[in-house]
Phi, psi and omega in degrees: 000132179266126185274161178235032180303131179075002176284152171237114188243133173257130179238114174277150186064029187280000184276349181200169172058224182298320180297316179299311180300322180291316179300314181295318181292317178300319179295318179298333181267007170113356184277150162276138189232129170264118183260109180256133179203148176301324179264101186302326181293329177290318177299318180296323179296315180292316178299324177296319177300319182293314182293328176296333178275359176095010179253166179273139179208155178222128178260131180223124171288130187206129174262109185291345176280356179246105187301322179295322177297318179294315180300317179295321180294316179296316180297320179294318179301315180293322181293325184263333183251340183113179184303130181288128179247348181211146178223131174238121183259085183256000177293133179188165181224152154265150180225115187315309181297343178281342188267063180204174180306146187307317186293348180261355184271126176284153182297326180295321178292319178300312184289333176299316179292318177301318183298319181281306190285317181263312179298321179295323176294314178302312182298315181298315180294316182303315183281333180279335188302320178300326178286315180297318184290340183293341180200013181092154180174192186218142173246132172238114176266146177251114179252238183186159171297346172299337179289338187240358174203156180285130179263351178101319179222164180089065182299314179294318180297312181296315179296319181294318182288325173297322177295320178300316180298312181293319179300324179298319179294322177299315179299318181300317181287314186290324190252356177305317179299339177269006178085018180256123175262151178216125179224154185243131176255129181245094178290152166271214177294125181228135179281102179224168174303327181295327180272358167052041175082002182304321184265006182254354182287161179298321179297318180294319179296322178293320178296319179297320179298329181276326195248343182253126183309322179273000166081010180202161169280168186278163170245154181308323182292335176299321180281320180300322181301319180287316180300314181296321178296319180295335175284340191271170178292342177296339179250027189298339181250021177249127172204152178072018185256154178246124182247112175277113182249090195209019178064015180093009186296331183281350179253353184281000000 
């Protein structure tokens, strides 16, 4: 297990799902964690769990589609917890009108998804970089297997996640000389509040047993384990890489 003792980690979308699991795991491994979420009450709940375990945490309501909101949140996190050494960008959305054939999707619906999933990642990285560059650190972006293969629907979602993957490589090249590493995690199907039980039904479990080499869909902690490791010194010579964490679904 790679520890995060003395790390200060910011997790966007930290109030639920993959973000929540990542925030809790980073705290268990020694990090102080700033939990950012659109729903402040969810962030407060996760931060409360962390402090009950004896670690430092800060809950901040933050809309990642609002650059000023992100900047204020990052500055507050650094001011109250110390220099930021790690960032995990797990905030993201599915948007119902986006999940249909391309010709039926309105530009406003398409851009809404881009603004949250890609724009929110950009804003978080942009504002965190001065802190990370001051002494080295790591960025872990959360994309999707939609970034590396066509899923059939969700033009905005697929485009945004592909953008997150490519943007991560740019950060790795541009910021490596400052001691900042950047890697992208691409989950497959994961049972989270955002997926609303789609991957938890009996039919879905049976389908996973047939089609996924490891025989199941993911849980948030499956993704958190990889994200936390990528933040740690155990991954100190890894940057610019894309990790498909999907039980083998993209090779089946």
